[in-house]
VEXNU-129428 format. One line per 5 residues: number of its first residue (from 0); their letters; for each residue z, x, y of N, C-alpha, C. Coordinates in nm, 4 decimals, m for minus. Example, Ala and Ser with C-alpha at 12.3 -4.5 7.8 and 13.67 -1.06 7.14 Angstrom:
0) AS) 0.7800 1.3190 m0.5690 0.7800 1.2300 m0.4500 0.7800 1.3200 m0.3300  0.7080 1.2850 m0.2250 0.7140 1.3670 m0.1060 0.7870 1.2900 0.0030
END
This chain:
0) XXXXX) 9.2323 7.3571 6.7625 9.1689 7.4832 6.7303 9.1919 7.5136 6.5835  9.1054 7.4749 6.5007 9.1042 7.5151 6.3602 9.2356 7.4968 6.2871  9.2478 7.5706 6.1794 9.3656 7.5614 6.0943 9.4721 7.6631 6.1348  9.5803 7.6659 6.0567 9.6910 7.7579 6.0873 9.6465 7.9035 6.0788  9.5589 7.9325 5.9849 9.5115 8.0697 5.9677 9.4354 8.1151 6.0934
5) XXXXX) 9.3542 8.0275 6.1494 9.2780 8.0607 6.2707 9.3730 8.0778 6.3893  9.4730 7.9926 6.3970 9.5714 8.0051 6.5061 9.6490 8.1359 6.4962  9.6884 8.1741 6.3749 9.7604 8.3005 6.3556 9.6715 8.4181 6.3938  9.5447 8.4106 6.3596 9.4505 8.5161 6.3958 9.4345 8.5237 6.5482  9.4307 8.4087 6.6144 9.4189 8.4067 6.7612 9.5396 8.4752 6.8245
10) XXXXX) 9.6577 8.4492 6.7719 9.7791 8.5133 6.8254 9.7743 8.6629 6.8016  9.7325 8.7041 6.6827 9.7214 8.8468 6.6536 9.6230 8.9138 6.7484  9.5120 8.8470 6.7778 9.4130 8.9022 6.8708 9.4702 8.9150 7.0118  9.5460 8.8155 7.0541 9.6089 8.8225 7.1876 9.7068 8.9384 7.1943  9.7863 8.9572 7.0902 9.8824 9.0676 7.0877 9.8108 9.2027 7.0899
15) XXXXX) 9.7048 9.2143 7.0130 9.6273 9.3384 7.0135 9.5686 9.3663 7.1513  9.5120 9.2641 7.2134 9.4512 9.2825 7.3452 9.5569 9.3176 7.4492  9.6761 9.2625 7.4358 9.7827 9.2883 7.5338 9.8354 9.4309 7.5244  9.8314 9.4904 7.4074 9.8865 9.6259 7.3932 9.7809 9.7328 7.4076  9.6569 9.6966 7.4333 9.5487 9.7926 7.4496 9.5741 9.8783 7.5735
20) XXXXX) 9.5577 10.0091 7.5592 9.5873 10.1018 7.6692 9.4908 10.0871 7.7861  9.3686 10.0444 7.7590 9.2706 10.0275 7.8669 9.3061 9.9082 7.9545  9.3905 9.8190 7.9041 9.4353 9.7012 7.9774 9.3186 9.6182 8.0292  9.2145 9.6084 7.9490 9.0973 9.5322 7.9901 9.0721 9.4117 7.9003  9.1660 9.3785 7.8136 9.1520 9.2620 7.7281 9.0768 9.2881 7.5997
25) XXXXX) 9.0367 9.4123 7.5762 8.9637 9.4436 7.4534 9.0619 9.4903 7.3456  9.0147 9.4919 7.2213 9.0951 9.5441 7.1115 9.0042 9.5882 6.9980  9.0597 9.6653 6.9087 8.9867 9.7140 6.7919 8.9663 9.5955 6.6975  8.8422 9.5556 6.6775 8.8128 9.4386 6.5955 8.7929 9.4686 6.4478  8.8322 9.5865 6.4037 8.8195 9.6193 6.2617 8.9044 9.5204 6.1807
30) XXXXX) 8.8436 9.4417 6.0909 8.9170 9.3385 6.0177 9.0381 9.3914 5.9405  9.0257 9.5072 5.8805 9.1389 9.5624 5.8045 9.2551 9.5977 5.8986  9.2224 9.6553 6.0129 9.3255 9.6901 6.1113 9.3949 9.5631 6.1625  9.3186 9.4601 6.1934 9.3748 9.3346 6.2431 9.4633 9.2708 6.1358  9.4203 9.2774 6.0099 9.4998 9.2212 5.9000 9.6354 9.2906 5.8912
35) XXXXX) 9.6340 9.4258 5.8962 9.7610 9.5010 5.8882 9.8474 9.4737 6.0107  9.7873 9.4765 6.1275 9.8628 9.4573 6.2521 9.9257 9.3178 6.2582  9.8503 9.2172 6.2182 9.8985 9.0799 6.2288 9.9732 9.0300 6.1066  9.9971 9.1197 6.0094 10.0658 9.0819 5.8850 9.9985 8.9597 5.8213  9.8653 8.9632 5.8185 9.7896 8.8526 5.7616 9.7732 8.8742 5.6106
40) XXXXX) 9.7640 8.7652 5.5338 9.7512 8.7743 5.3887 9.6113 8.8127 5.3452  9.5112 8.7824 5.4267 9.3737 8.8143 5.3889 9.3008 8.8710 5.5107  9.1819 8.9273 5.4821 9.1029 8.9814 5.5929 9.0660 8.8670 5.6870  9.0752 8.8904 5.8168 9.0482 8.7830 5.9134 8.8998 8.7480 5.9194  8.8760 8.6219 5.9472 8.7401 8.5716 5.9692 8.7337 8.5284 6.1166
45) XXXXX) 8.6637 8.6076 6.1957 8.6566 8.5840 6.3393 8.5566 8.4745 6.3771  8.4874 8.4217 6.2777 8.3773 8.3275 6.3046 8.4221 8.2094 6.3909  8.5338 8.1427 6.3539 8.5784 8.0261 6.4326 8.6205 8.0663 6.5740  8.6870 8.1799 6.5880 8.7299 8.2234 6.7214 8.6099 8.2541 6.8101  8.5040 8.3085 6.7492 8.3824 8.3357 6.8262 8.3158 8.2043 6.8650
50) XXXXX) 8.3123 8.1086 6.7726 8.2517 7.9782 6.8015 8.3255 7.9049 6.9138  8.4589 7.9147 6.9136 8.5386 7.8493 7.0170 8.5304 7.9223 7.1513  8.4743 8.0424 7.1495 8.4665 8.1210 7.2725 8.5963 8.1940 7.3035  8.6856 8.1995 7.2047 8.8140 8.2667 7.2251 8.7965 8.4183 7.2311  8.7067 8.4716 7.1484 8.6747 8.6139 7.1541 8.5242 8.6279 7.1634
55) XXXXX) 8.4837 8.7432 7.2121 8.3420 8.7716 7.2291 8.3147 8.9093 7.1724  8.2120 8.9205 7.0933 8.1756 9.0486 7.0353 8.0845 9.1205 7.1336  8.1288 9.2366 7.1797 8.0532 9.3170 7.2746 8.0587 9.4608 7.2263  7.9468 9.5279 7.2331 7.9427 9.6663 7.1871 8.0355 9.7535 7.2716  8.0223 9.7449 7.4043 8.1099 9.8223 7.4925 8.1614 9.7287 7.6008
60) XXXXX) 8.2725 9.6656 7.5739 8.3267 9.5652 7.6645 8.3902 9.6272 7.7881  8.4181 9.7553 7.7875 8.4887 9.8150 7.9004 8.4091 9.8025 8.0296  8.2784 9.8165 8.0236 8.1973 9.8065 8.1450 8.1943 9.6632 8.1953  8.1709 9.5693 8.1064 8.1630 9.4291 8.1456 8.2954 9.3805 8.2027  8.4058 9.4115 8.1331 8.5361 9.3661 8.1806 8.5768 9.4362 8.3092
65) XXXXX) 8.5406 9.5633 8.3225 8.5722 9.6348 8.4468 8.5003 9.5693 8.5636  8.3753 9.5288 8.5418 8.3016 9.4605 8.6484 8.3677 9.3282 8.6836  8.4108 9.2547 8.5825 8.4768 9.1263 8.6068 8.6066 9.1470 8.6839  8.6855 9.2454 8.6423 8.8130 9.2718 8.7088 8.7914 9.3149 8.8534  8.6889 9.3965 8.8770 8.6606 9.4414 9.0132 8.6219 9.3225 9.1004
70) XXXXX) 8.5361 9.2363 9.0476 8.4940 9.1181 9.1237 8.6126 9.0269 9.1519  8.6983 9.0091 9.0513 8.8159 8.9231 9.0684 8.9089 8.9808 9.1746  8.9311 9.1129 9.1695 9.0177 9.1768 9.2698 8.9586 9.1616 9.4091  8.8260 9.1767 9.4197 8.7603 9.1641 9.5502 8.7807 9.0234 9.6056  8.7651 8.9218 9.5191 8.7851 8.7841 9.5635 8.9291 8.7606 9.6064
75) XXXXX) 9.0246 8.8138 9.5290 9.1660 8.7973 9.5637 9.1979 8.8658 9.6955  9.1413 8.9854 9.7168 9.1654 9.0587 9.8411 9.1099 8.9823 9.9605  8.9877 8.9304 9.9467 8.9276 8.8538 10.0559 9.0076 8.7278 10.0847  9.0567 8.6632 9.9790 9.1357 8.5414 9.9964 9.2672 8.5727 10.0674  9.3364 8.6789 10.0243 9.4645 8.7120 10.0879 9.4436 8.7595 10.2316
80) XXXXX) 9.3328 8.8291 10.2565 9.3034 8.8727 10.3935 9.2795 8.7520 10.4829  9.2075 8.6514 10.4301 9.1823 8.5292 10.5058 9.3106 8.4546 10.5362  9.4017 8.4493 10.4378 9.5298 8.3826 10.4596 9.6121 8.4564 10.5635  9.6099 8.5895 10.5603 9.6848 8.6685 10.6580 9.6309 8.6457 10.7989  9.4986 8.6373 10.8108 9.4395 8.6131 10.9423 9.4768 8.4749 10.9945
85) XXXXX) 9.4810 8.3756 10.9057 9.5210 8.2411 10.9465 9.6648 8.2421 10.9968  9.7536 8.3115 10.9239 9.8936 8.3164 10.9638 9.9085 8.3889 11.0970  9.8361 8.5004 11.1126 9.8458 8.5766 11.2367 9.7954 8.4951 11.3546  9.6917 8.4168 11.3314 9.6378 8.3382 11.4410 9.7261 8.2169 11.4722  9.8187 8.1831 11.3827 9.9066 8.0690 11.4052 10.0093 8.0988 11.5142
90) XXXXX) 10.0331 8.2255 11.5441 10.1315 8.2641 11.6452 10.0592 8.3085 11.7717  10.1023 8.2561 11.8846 10.0455 8.2970 12.0129 10.1606 8.3332 12.1061  10.1553 8.4522 12.1628 10.2587 8.4997 12.2546 10.2444 8.4287 12.3886  10.3529 8.3686 12.4392 10.3454 8.3004 12.5691 10.3148 8.3986 12.6823  10.2574 8.3469 12.7897 10.2191 8.4306 12.9035 10.3386 8.4928 12.9743
95) XXXXX) 10.4539 8.4296 12.9686 10.5696 8.4783 13.0427 10.6371 8.5983 12.9749  10.5908 8.6366 12.8569 10.6433 8.7563 12.7890 10.5410 8.8672 12.8057  10.5876 8.9835 12.8503 10.4991 9.0979 12.8695 10.4470 9.1463 12.7341  10.3144 9.1392 12.7165 10.2516 9.1729 12.5878 10.2792 9.3177 12.5466  10.2735 9.4122 12.6408 10.2953 9.5534 12.6076 10.4374 9.5771 12.5565
100) XXXXX) 10.5350 9.5165 12.6216 10.6740 9.5325 12.5789 10.6946 9.4675 12.4431  10.6360 9.3500 12.4219 10.6464 9.2793 12.2934 10.5883 9.3658 12.1809  10.4681 9.4186 12.2029 10.4032 9.4998 12.1003 10.4800 9.6288 12.0736  10.5370 9.6876 12.1782 10.6197 9.8066 12.1590 10.7413 9.7730 12.0734  10.8036 9.6591 12.1008 10.9199 9.6188 12.0210 10.8812 9.5984 11.8746
105) XXXXX) 10.7655 9.5332 11.8514 10.7203 9.5111 11.7140 10.6955 9.6440 11.6416  10.6386 9.7415 11.7133 10.6088 9.8712 11.6519 10.7348 9.9519 11.6229  10.8355 9.9375 11.7072 10.9549 10.0217 11.6942 11.0673 9.9561 11.6163  11.0390 9.8497 11.5449 11.1424 9.7794 11.4687 11.1731 9.8497 11.3375  11.1663 9.9799 11.3358 11.1985 10.0603 11.2174 11.1158 10.0180 11.0963
110) XXXXX) 10.9881 9.9872 11.1208 10.8969 9.9557 11.0121 10.9095 9.8167 10.9534  10.9909 9.7314 11.0123 11.0079 9.5951 10.9608 10.8990 9.5059 11.0196  10.8211 9.4433 10.9348 10.7168 9.3513 10.9816 10.7733 9.2099 10.9857  10.7149 9.1276 11.0739 10.7597 8.9889 11.0866 10.6437 8.8949 11.0572  10.6763 8.7834 10.9954 10.5773 8.6789 10.9754 10.5737 8.5947 11.1022
115) XXXXX) 10.4679 8.5171 11.1219 10.4547 8.4389 11.2456 10.5748 8.3484 11.2754  10.6353 8.2902 11.1726 10.7516 8.2032 11.1947 10.8692 8.2815 11.2524  10.8858 8.4058 11.2080 10.9938 8.4890 11.2630 10.9640 8.5261 11.4082  10.8385 8.5567 11.4372 10.8016 8.5898 11.5752 10.8260 8.4699 11.6656  10.7914 8.3508 11.6178 10.8130 8.2297 11.6966 10.9612 8.2092 11.7247
120) XXXXX) 11.0451 8.2376 11.6252 11.1898 8.2231 11.6439 11.2400 8.3197 11.7515  11.1848 8.4405 11.7550 11.2254 8.5371 11.8570 11.1796 8.4928 11.9952  11.0606 8.4352 12.0032 11.0103 8.3832 12.1319 11.0993 8.2692 12.1794  11.1399 8.1827 12.0869 11.2288 8.0721 12.1243 11.3627 8.1245 12.1748  11.4129 8.2310 12.1138 11.5377 8.2926 12.1604 11.5201 8.3451 12.3028
125) XXXXX) 11.4082 8.4152 12.3278 11.3812 8.4652 12.4630 11.3657 8.3501 12.5618  11.3031 8.2405 12.5194 11.2859 8.1239 12.6050 11.4188 8.0609 12.6425  11.5100 8.0580 12.5467 11.6428 8.0026 12.5737 11.7144 8.0866 12.6795  11.7026 8.2185 12.6663 11.7656 8.3067 12.7641 11.6982 8.2932 12.9003  11.5670 8.2784 12.8999 11.4927 8.2611 13.0259 11.5403 8.1352 13.0966
130) XXXXX) 11.5521 8.0252 13.0228 11.5959 7.8984 13.0807 11.7405 7.9035 13.1290  11.8205 7.9915 13.0697 11.9600 8.0073 13.1114 11.9733 8.1034 13.2295  11.8600 8.1569 13.2750 11.8625 8.2479 13.3892 11.9015 8.3900 13.3522  11.8950 8.4228 13.2246 11.9305 8.5580 13.1803 11.8077 8.6485 13.1856  11.8314 8.7764 13.1855 11.7238 8.8750 13.1930 11.6624 8.8940 13.0539
135) XXXXX) 11.5801 8.7989 13.0138 11.5178 8.8037 12.8814 11.4236 8.9231 12.8701  11.3524 8.9564 12.9784 11.2589 9.0687 12.9765 11.3348 9.2003 12.9584  11.4505 9.2113 13.0216 11.5333 9.3309 13.0061 11.5859 9.3449 12.8642  11.6199 9.2316 12.8019 11.6682 9.2344 12.6633 11.5573 9.2805 12.5694  11.4357 9.2311 12.5914 11.3220 9.2717 12.5090 11.2935 9.4201 12.5283
140) XXXXX) 11.2960 9.4651 12.6527 11.2695 9.6063 12.6816 11.3774 9.6956 12.6215  11.5034 9.6544 12.6317 11.6125 9.7338 12.5749 11.5969 9.7453 12.4232  11.5589 9.6361 12.3563 11.5389 9.6392 12.2113 11.4208 9.7284 12.1745  11.3142 9.7212 12.2543 11.1964 9.8050 12.2278 11.2293 9.9519 12.2491  11.2984 9.9825 12.3586 11.3328 10.1215 12.3892 11.4256 10.1816 12.2848
145) XXXXX) 11.5192 10.1022 12.2348 11.6179 10.1527 12.1388 11.5693 10.1433 11.9940  11.4587 10.0742 11.9705 11.4083 10.0583 11.8344 11.4907 9.9615 11.7518  11.5558 9.8675 11.8187 11.6394 9.7702 11.7477 11.5517 9.6687 11.6759  11.5997 9.6212 11.5627 11.5251 9.5219 11.4863 11.5350 9.3842 11.5499  11.6472 9.3558 11.6119 11.6696 9.2236 11.6688 11.6679 9.2248 11.8202
150) XXXXX) 11.6773 9.1049 11.8759 11.6905 9.0882 12.0205 11.8332 9.0436 12.0471  11.8957 9.1043 12.1442 12.0357 9.0756 12.1719 12.0502 9.0171 12.3111  12.1342 8.9150 12.3191 12.1512 8.8423 12.4446 12.1932 8.9375 12.5555  12.1228 8.9303 12.6679 12.1574 9.0195 12.7797 12.2907 8.9802 12.8415  12.3554 9.0776 12.8974 12.4820 9.0537 12.9657 12.4548 8.9752 13.0928
155) XXXXX) 12.5488 8.8894 13.1280 12.5351 8.8136 13.2522 12.5505 8.9100 13.3680  12.4684 8.8935 13.4705 12.4808 8.9831 13.5852 12.6057 8.9460 13.6632  12.6786 9.0447 13.7021 12.8027 9.0205 13.7747 12.8449 9.1446 13.8500  12.9589 9.1385 13.9129 13.0104 9.2484 13.9935 13.0665 9.3561 13.9021  13.0464 9.4807 13.9388 13.1017 9.5971 13.8702 13.0747 9.5938 13.7198
160) XXXXX) 12.9491 9.5719 13.6799 12.9106 9.5806 13.5397 12.9849 9.4844 13.4489  12.9985 9.3606 13.4918 13.0597 9.2613 13.4045 13.2049 9.2330 13.4376  13.2588 9.2937 13.5406 13.3984 9.2717 13.5777 13.4210 9.1270 13.6182  13.3212 9.0656 13.6843 13.3327 8.9267 13.7250 13.3509 8.8374 13.6030  13.2767 8.8636 13.4964 13.2895 8.7854 13.3736 13.4306 8.7965 13.3164
165) XXXXX) 13.4828 8.9172 13.3166 13.6184 8.9384 13.2637 13.7217 8.8649 13.3486  13.7034 8.8697 13.4809 13.7964 8.8000 13.5697 13.7888 8.6491 13.5497  13.6671 8.5976 13.5345 13.6510 8.4542 13.5114 13.7136 8.4128 13.3791  13.6966 8.4939 13.2768 13.7547 8.4626 13.1460 13.9068 8.4644 13.1546  13.9603 8.5612 13.2286 14.1048 8.5729 13.2451 14.1605 8.4513 13.3184
170) XXXXX) 14.0914 8.4085 13.4259 14.1354 8.2924 13.5020 14.1274 8.1661 13.4170  14.0214 8.1550 13.3367 14.0077 8.0390 13.2485 14.1212 8.0333 13.1469  14.1589 8.1477 13.0931 14.2694 8.1525 12.9967 14.4005 8.1152 13.0648  14.4210 8.1653 13.1860 14.5443 8.1317 13.2592 14.5506 7.9814 13.2842  14.4370 7.9233 13.3252 14.4342 7.7798 13.3548 14.4680 7.6993 13.2303
175) XXXXX) 14.4187 7.7411 13.1161 14.4495 7.6684 12.9929 14.5951 7.6857 12.9520  14.6472 7.8051 12.9720 14.7862 7.8315 12.9326 14.8876 7.7654 13.0250  14.8602 7.7695 13.1556 14.9592 7.7229 13.2519 14.9217 7.5909 13.3173  14.8284 7.5190 13.2583 14.7948 7.3861 13.3078 14.7225 7.3855 13.4402  14.6373 7.4830 13.4650 14.5554 7.4806 13.5845 14.6216 7.5444 13.7046
180) XXXXX) 14.7491 7.5854 13.6957 14.8130 7.6496 13.8084 14.7640 7.7931 13.8181  14.7452 7.8395 13.9404 14.7032 7.9786 13.9597 14.8286 8.0637 13.9717  14.8318 8.1688 13.8945 14.9424 8.2650 13.8992 14.8861 8.3974 13.9398  14.9635 8.4716 14.0086 14.9221 8.6048 14.0496 14.9248 8.6955 13.9286  14.8268 8.7835 13.9224 14.8212 8.8779 13.8102 14.9321 8.9791 13.8265
185) X) 15.0004 9.0101 13.7176 15.1100 9.1058 13.7246 15.0718 9.2372 13.6671
END
C-alpha cells in the first residue's frame, strides 16, 4: 500500500474513525484537521487511499453505514438464532422422565439456563439413579418444588426414615473394626 506517507495517513484515518462519536466508521475528512490530528508534516492526499478502496467519499455516510450495520446485525441475529435452535434440538428428553416436572425444574432453577450438554448430564445422573433403583422422579420433583439448581441423590428407602441405613452402616463399621464378629450394641 503506497509509501510511508500513505500508510501514516491510513493510520490517522483509522484513529479518527475509531474515535468518532457516531461510531459508524466515518470521520471529518477536512485535510487541515486530519493533518493536525495525525501530526502530519503536510496536508494529506487522500487520492491513493480512495484508489485502494481504503476510504470512500460520501456526502452523508451515516445513512449508508447505518443501513449496512443494520443488515449485518440482522444477519448475525439470524445466524445466532439458527445455532441456538440447532443446539436446542440436539437434546431430547427421554420418555421415562416426566416432561412437566422437568420443565418446572428448568423454570425454577433461580434463572440459571442450561446448555444441551448440561441437560444431558442431568439426564444421565437421573438415569444412573433409575438403574440403581432410586427414586429419580422424586429427586427431580423435590428439586423442582424447592427451586434447587441441581439434582440431589435421593435417600435410599428404608425403615423409619433412613434408620435401616444407619444400622447397616453401624454394623459394617463394627465388622471392620472387630473382624466380622457381631457385638451387641451398648
